[in-house]
N, C-alpha and C positions, 0 to 999 in steps of 0.2 A: 924154212929159213930165211928170213929178210933179207934181200938183194939189197946191194948198196942205192942203189936207187930209191927204195923201197923205203930204206930207213931214212935217207934223205926226206922224202915225204913226209912220212911221220915225223919227223924232230920239228918240219917245216907247220904243221900241223896243232903238233904242241904249242907250239912258238906263241903260233898266233891266239891257241884258249887262253895260253896265259896272258899275254899281252890282253885280252877281254878281262879276264878275270882282275887282274891288275888295275885295270884304268885306263880311257887311251888318252891321250895329252894330242893336242892341237891348238892351232890359231887363232884367237877370238876380240873380244875387246868387252869393255864395261858398258856399262848403259852410256854412258861420257864419252865413251869413244876411245876411251885408252887400250892402248893395246896390249896382251898379255893371251899366257898359256894356259889354256881350259884343262881342267882334270879331274872326267868321271862328271863333266857337265854342272861340276858344287862348283870348283873353287878354280879360281884366275888368276893365274900368278904373274908378276912383273916389278920391278924396279925401276928409279928414275936416274937416266941419265943427263947430267943439267938441267932441263928443262922439258925433256922430252922421256916420255913412259918407253920403254926396252922389253918385252914380253921375256920369260924366264925360259932357259931351258932346262926343265925338268927330268930330272931320273928320281922317281918317285922314292926310288929303293936309299939312295942314298943323299941328295940333295936335289932339294925343292927349287934351286934358284944357282945351277952352278955355274953360269956367265958371271956373276956378280958375288965379292966375299963381304959385301957390307948389308945395310939389312934390306928389306923386299917386301912387300905387298900382295893381301892375299883378297881377291875382289868374290864375295861369297854372295852368287847367283841365289841362293836358298834365301838368305837373309837380309840379300842387297844393304848390306856393310863391307867396308872397307875394312882390315887389319891389318896391324904392320907386325913383319916377322923377323924374332929377332935370331932364333934358332933356323939353321938350314937343313936340321932333319925334320922335323918338324915343326907345324906354325898353327898352334894354344889360339884358338881365334877369343882371345883377350881382351888387346889396346882394339879398342875400334878407333878408328881416325876418317877423317875427312881426306876424300880424295887428294893426294899430293900433289896431283898436277890439274890445271886447269886445259880445258880440252875447247874452250870457247876461242871462235874467229874473231881476228883483229885486222883492222886495216890500216891505211894513213895514205894523205891524199897530200903531196907537198908541190912544192916549183911551180904553185900556180900562175898561168898564163891568163889574160883577158881578151877571150877572144870575138867580143862584142855581143849582141844581140840576135836571135832570129825566132821566127815564129812558129808553132807547132800547130799544124791547118788542122780545124774539126772539117771546117767547110769553108768554099770558093764562093763570090756570088760575080758577075759581072752587069753595066748597063752603059748602054750605049745613045748617046744625045746623037737623035738624028731629023731636030728640030733646029731651024736657022736665029734660034736665042736659046741664051740659058735656061735649066731647067734644075727645079729642086729634086734629089736620089736619095732616096733612103735605104741599104741596106737591114736588116732584121736576122738573126741567127737564128734556124728552125733546128737546130742536132745542137746535142751538149757529150759532155765529156769531161772526165773527169783525166788530169795529166799528171804523172809525178815526175822524179829525178830520172832521166835516159842516161846511159850510154851502149855502145858500141853494142850489138844485140852478138857478136861474138866472142863477148866476153860472159862467160859462165860467172856471174857475181851473184853471191849471197846477199838481196837489196837490204834485209833488215840486218846487216853488217855496215855494208858499205854508205850506203845511201845518206845514214846520221852522222858520219866521219867527212862524206861530200861535200853536205849540206853546210857544216861549221866551217870547213875549211874555206867555202867560197862565199861564205857569210864572213867568215873575218878578214880575209886578204883579199875580195874583188869586188862584190854586190851583196851590200845587206839587206838587201829589197828581196835575197831568192827565198824562196820558200819552199817544203816536202812535196805537196801538191794542191793543183789550183783545180778547181771546176770549171769550164768554159759553158754557160746555161744556153740553153733559149729564151730569145725576145730580145736578147742585146740589140742596140738598134744605133745605128752611124748615119750621118745625113749630111751631106755636103752639096752645092751646089755647083754644077757641069755643063762648062762650058760648050757653044753650039759646035761639032761634030767629034766631041773628045769620046771615049770612054775610061768608064771608072773600072776598076779594079780591086776586089776587096778579100782578102782572108782572113776568116773570122775561126778564133781557138784562140793560144797562149801565147802570150813573149814570153822566152825563153832567154837567160843568160846561158851564154857558149863556154865553157875555161875548158885550158888543156891542164894538166898536172901529171906526177907520175905516182900510181897508182899499186902499192904492195899492201899483200894480203896476208895473213897467217894460219896457216891450221897445225898449230903446235901437237897433235895427235895425227894429223896426216899429212906428215912429209916437211912440215917446218914453215918457210916464208917462201913467198911467189913474188918475184918483181913482176910488176903486167908492164912496163915501161909509159909513155905518155898515152894516156887515156883523155879523150876529149866529152863532156858531160853537158848535159843541157839541166837547167833549172828552172823550174817555173818562178816565173815575176807578178804578171794579171793578166785576164781575161780579157778579151775585147778583137776591136777590128784595127786591120793596117790596110789602107787604102791607098791606094799612089793612081795617076790620071795616066793616059797613053800617050807614050811619048818622055816620061818619070822615069824614075831608077824604081823598079818593084823592089815590095820590100824583101828582109831574108827569110828563109823557110829551111827548114831542117828537112832532112833530104828524105 
């Protein structure tokens, strides 16, 4: 005769077996990132609230999406298609539709402030005139580098999404000369006449537009919008040399 403890254990095992047979549900996502509840590694159920995908609460014996009374969706991982579900006791894969929500991240960059220009340094050179008269000094670049749109390294942003938005905003409101990327090449020469006892300092690199603005990003399928606050960006303008002579104000550079 089974003891009460043995009966409880037996019932627990049977319940687990029934769960395996009936199919397990759990959180998952579609290939586009839409949150859904996976059933039997075949169907993933969700509905849309506003512009956000919400995973269904699945009771396979009663209601495939009990946390909504309206239509919902079934993503089939076998067929790689999305189907509209109108009944809650079943979802025939007959009404194939496009995914109802886009998971593409978007961004905005507003309230822009022009903070001038600075140099992204590729290399540095200097030359001192120790003679009693003026001499001609030449700086020749010996390093190359491609410089693109930059912002604080602390911000983990998708450059494919943010860079085009920042570029468009700065071009329209601050400086039309900026571009997405510029290459500083080997062999770029700058020549000047240097007075006796003076030292010429040169930085070779890319002149950058410095701009501050309010950056926002949205991830419709991963928590909605995020306000990053005021973000300083640096956009390439052109490659070249920035040279100053001892006693003059040094060229502004990006840390």
